[in-house]
C-alpha positions as MATLAB code, in Angstrom:
seq = 'MATPFKKVVKAKLKSKKELTPKEKEREKLKYEIAEELGLLDKVKKYGWSGLTAEETGRIGGIMTKLNKDAGRKWNE';
ca = [
      18.488   10.813    4.556;
      16.885    6.962    3.952;
      14.743    6.079    1.463;
      10.519    6.246    2.063;
       9.661    2.730    2.988;
       6.840    3.192    0.021;
       9.652    3.561   -2.300;
      11.415    0.556   -1.430;
       8.485   -1.857   -1.573;
       7.637   -0.364   -5.050;
      11.223   -1.131   -6.057;
      10.972   -4.664   -4.786;
       7.855   -5.691   -6.424;
       8.546   -4.135  -10.048;
      12.102   -5.952   -9.382;
      10.252   -9.430   -8.242;
      12.550   -9.416   -5.125;
      11.025  -10.630   -2.120;
       9.608   -8.555    0.408;
      10.217   -8.196    4.303;
       7.671   -9.096    6.819;
       6.883   -5.909    7.387;
       6.384   -4.800    3.703;
       4.177   -8.026    3.284;
       2.016   -6.647    5.797;
       1.534   -2.815    4.343;
       0.878   -4.672    1.169;
      -1.572   -6.936    2.568;
      -3.219   -3.816    4.392;
      -3.459   -1.923    1.260;
      -5.045   -4.629   -0.711;
      -7.653   -5.432    2.384;
      -8.880   -1.566    2.253;
      -9.008   -1.729   -1.790;
     -11.202   -4.586   -1.321;
     -13.315   -2.954    1.224;
     -14.038    0.038   -0.965;
     -14.676   -2.060   -3.985;
     -11.489   -1.343   -6.057;
      -9.871   -4.662   -6.111;
     -11.514   -5.741   -9.290;
      -9.960   -1.976  -10.764;
      -6.626   -2.843   -9.418;
      -6.145   -6.353  -10.808;
      -7.496   -4.986  -14.229;
      -5.456   -1.887  -14.274;
      -2.927   -1.824  -11.607;
      -2.490    0.263   -9.087;
      -1.781    2.902  -11.562;
      -5.420    2.500  -12.798;
      -7.101    4.439   -9.880;
      -8.159    7.782   -9.566;
      -6.427   10.646   -7.110;
      -9.260   10.220   -5.255;
      -9.410    6.611   -5.318;
      -5.396    6.191   -3.684;
      -5.968    9.419   -1.846;
      -9.082    7.282    0.126;
      -6.738    4.296    0.593;
      -3.830    6.086    1.722;
      -5.845    7.781    3.993;
      -7.479    5.141    6.015;
      -4.273    3.355    5.804;
      -3.095    5.811    7.582;
      -5.263    6.408   10.238;
      -5.422    2.242   10.777;
      -1.484    2.551   10.997;
      -1.570    5.518   13.403;
      -4.369    3.655   15.858;
      -1.897    0.756   15.986;
       0.751    2.689   16.792;
       2.420    1.118   13.595;
       5.710    3.479   12.157;
       6.627    2.236    8.867;
       9.668    4.117    8.086;
      11.915    3.563   11.045;
];
């Protein structure tokens, strides 16, 4: 079984490795949604772990909806 896409991205970010265009697109989308929800300042100050479960769940839910509507599948 392959490693889930988000775990690969997280590991690359932590080790400061270059992201692929697909991975960069996912991260850009995540930051755009956080900004729309007014959470970007909190993310910049505390990191993604500084968000509550409700906040991260909201971001993930919106990402899932947008990806489904666009026909994107990250784990292929």
